[in-house]
C-alpha positions in Angstrom: -5.9 -15.2 3.7 -6.0 -13.8 0.2 -3.3 -11.9 -1.7 -4.2 -8.5 -3.0 -3.2 -5.7 -5.4 -4.2 -2.1 -5.0 -4.3 0.4 -7.9 -4.6 4.1 -8.2 -6.8 5.0 -11.2 -6.2 8.5 -12.6 -2.8 8.7 -14.4 -2.1 5.1 -13.4 -4.7 2.9 -15.2 -6.5 5.7 -17.1 -4.3 7.9 -19.2 -6.0 11.1 -17.9 -7.9 12.3 -14.9 -11.6 11.2 -14.6 -12.2 13.9 -12.0 -10.9 16.6 -14.3 -12.8 15.4 -17.3 -16.2 15.2 -15.7 -15.8 18.6 -14.1 -14.6 20.1 -17.4 -17.7 18.9 -19.2 -20.0 20.0 -16.4 -18.4 23.5 -16.6 -18.5 23.6 -20.4 -22.2 22.8 -20.4 -22.9 25.6 -17.9 -23.8 23.4 -14.9 -21.1 24.9 -12.6 -21.9 28.6 -13.1 -20.7 31.5 -15.0 -17.0 31.8 -15.9 -16.0 28.5 -14.4 -15.2 26.8 -17.7 -13.0 29.8 -18.7 -11.1 29.7 -15.4 -10.4 26.0 -15.7 -9.3 26.3 -19.3 -7.0 29.2 -18.4 -5.4 27.2 -15.6 -5.0 24.2 -17.8 -3.2 26.2 -20.5 -0.9 27.7 -17.9 0.0 24.2 -16.9 0.4 23.0 -20.5 2.8 25.9 -21.1 4.7 24.9 -17.9 4.6 28.5 -16.7 5.8 27.6 -13.3 6.6 24.5 -11.3 3.3 24.7 -9.4 1.1 25.2 -12.4 -0.3 21.7 -12.4 -1.3 22.0 -8.7 -2.9 25.4 -9.4 -4.8 23.9 -12.3 -6.0 21.0 -10.1 -7.1 23.4 -7.4 -9.1 25.4 -9.9 -10.9 22.2 -11.1 -11.7 21.1 -7.5 -12.9 24.6 -6.6 -15.1 24.9 -9.7 -16.8 21.6 -8.8 -17.2 22.1 -5.1 -18.4 25.7 -5.4 -21.4 24.4 -7.4 -22.5 21.7 -5.0 -25.3 23.9 -3.7 -27.1 23.9 -7.0 -25.7 21.0 -9.1 -28.1 18.1 -9.8 -26.8 14.6 -9.2 -28.8 13.5 -12.3 -26.7 15.8 -14.5 -23.5 14.6 -12.9 -24.4 10.9 -13.4 -25.5 11.5 -17.0 -22.2 13.2 -17.9 -20.2 10.7 -15.8 -21.6 7.8 -17.8 -20.4 9.5 -21.0 -17.0 10.1 -19.5 -16.5 6.5 -18.5 -17.8 5.2 -21.8 -15.2 7.4 -23.6 -12.2 6.8 -21.3 -12.6 3.3 -20.0 -10.4 1.8 -22.7 -7.9 4.7 -22.8 -5.5 2.9 -20.4 -1.8 2.3 -20.0 -0.8 -1.0 -21.4 1.5 -1.9 -18.5 -1.2 -1.3 -15.9 -3.9 -3.0 -17.9 -1.8 -6.1 -18.4 -0.8 -6.1 -14.7 -4.5 -6.2 -13.7 -5.1 -9.1 -16.0 -2.0 -11.0 -14.9 -2.7 -10.6 -11.2 -6.4 -11.4 -11.5 -5.4 -14.6 -13.3 -3.2 -15.5 -10.4 -6.1 -15.1 -8.0 -5.2 -11.7 -6.5 -8.0 -9.7 -4.9 -8.1 -6.4 -6.8 -8.7 -3.0 -5.1 -9.0 0.4 -6.5 -8.5 3.6 -4.4 -8.9 6.9 -6.2 -9.4 10.6 -5.5 -11.9 10.8 -8.3 -15.6 10.6 -7.6 -16.8 7.3 -6.1 -19.5 6.9 -8.8 -17.0 7.1 -11.6 -14.6 4.7 -9.9 -17.5 2.3 -9.4 -18.3 2.2 -13.1 -14.7 1.7 -14.0 -14.1 -0.9 -11.3 -17.0 -2.9 -12.5 -15.7 -2.8 -16.1 -12.3 -4.1 -15.1 -13.8 -6.5 -12.5 -12.1 -5.1 -9.4 -13.3 -6.8 -6.2 -13.7 -3.6 -4.2 -13.1 0.1 -4.7 -13.5 3.5 -3.2 -13.3 7.1 -4.5 -14.1 10.5 -3.1 -17.7 10.7 -1.7 -19.7 13.9 -2.3 -22.7 13.0 -0.2 -26.1 13.1 -1.7 -29.6 13.9 -0.6 -32.1 12.8 -3.2 -30.9 14.3 -6.5 -28.9 17.1 -4.8 -25.5 17.3 -2.9 -25.5 17.9 0.8 -22.2 19.7 0.7 -20.4 17.1 2.8 -17.5 15.3 1.3 -15.0 12.5 2.1 -11.9 12.8 -0.1 -10.2 9.5 -0.6 -6.9 10.8 -1.7 -6.3 12.5 1.7 -5.6 9.2 3.6 -5.3 6.3 1.2 -3.5 4.2 3.8 -6.4 4.2 6.2 -8.8 3.2 3.4 -6.5 0.4 2.3 -6.1 -0.9 5.9 -9.9 -0.9 6.3 -10.2 -2.9 3.1 -7.6 -5.4 4.2 -9.5 -6.0 7.4 -12.9 -6.1 5.7 -11.8 -8.8 3.3 -9.2 -10.6 5.4 -6.4 -9.9 3.0 -2.8 -10.8 3.3 0.0 -8.2 2.7 2.5 -11.0 1.9 3.3 -10.8 -1.9 0.9 -7.9 -2.2 1.2 -5.3 -5.0 0.5 -1.6 -5.1 0.8 0.9 -8.0 0.4 4.6 -8.1 1.7 7.8 -9.8 1.8 10.7 -7.3 2.8 11.5 -3.7 -0.7 10.7 -2.6 0.0 7.1 -3.3 3.1 6.9 -1.2 1.3 5.7 1.9 -0.3 2.7 0.2 2.9 1.7 -1.5 4.6 1.5 1.9 2.0 -1.1 3.0 2.6 -3.6 0.2 5.5 -6.0 -0.5 5.7 -5.0 -4.2 5.4 -1.3 -4.6 5.5 0.2 -8.1 5.9 3.9 -8.8 4.3 4.3 -12.3 5.0 7.4 -14.3 5.8 9.1 -10.9 5.7 12.8 -10.2 8.8 14.3 -8.7 7.9 13.6 -5.0 7.0 10.0 -5.6 10.1 9.5 -7.8 12.3 10.8 -5.0 10.5 8.6 -2.4 10.7 5.5 -4.7 14.5 6.0 -5.1 15.0 6.5 -1.4 13.0 3.3 -0.6 14.3 1.2 -3.4 10.9 0.7 -5.1 10.4 -0.4 -8.7 9.9 2.5 -11.1 8.0 2.0 -14.4 7.6 4.6 -17.1 5.4 4.1 -20.1 6.0 6.5 -23.0 4.4 6.1 -26.4 4.7 2.3 -27.1 7.7 1.7 -24.9 7.6 0.6 -21.2 10.8 1.3 -19.2 11.2 -0.7 -16.1 13.8 0.4 -13.5 14.6 -2.3 -11.1 16.5 -1.4 -7.9 19.9 -3.0 -7.6 21.4 -1.8 -4.3 21.7 2.0 -4.4 21.3 2.2 -8.2 18.7 1.1 -10.8 19.0 -1.2 -13.8 16.9 -0.5 -16.9 15.0 -3.5 -18.2 
């Protein structure tokens, strides 16, 4: 059996959100309908001003609603064209810690998995660039060059997706690694032997402390590694 490592992508490898970026560009170019870009921009600024503790969630909901509301008329050709531009611009805008971890584990023979809530097509392009062995993202099902309206959102149940991948590739959880940044990654971190909460949100931070998981924060050109030592953490 083969050892593996599973990575979240947005905010974990890539320094921003691929989903948000492609939707923002679609909206700005008028593909998502009237007023959508203005609504997204307003929600984003409310978050940047930290107007309330839920402002990021509200911004994220606005982005998702803007995209999903346009599925009835959005062309997959337009999505793919803009998606290629997004990946070309963002593929090297990564966190140093995560990028180095991918290279290190790949050199050690680990089977690399990517599971992301961003669009499956975007994750595929990025996974190929970083030579992941398998990947999945959110599927917005297509019929020809249109969207059917059906969707399978990967971030809803990452654990089930991971376990399917483990079975598919006959992978071994012994000495496995997992790295993520939000509460949606908690379930995959509980599966692996070496969970890493990377730049965690509050809920993942609290869960990591409760479970004694490693916490890593990358800020500017400094990486802070917090290793669990009993009930406390030691900064390395």
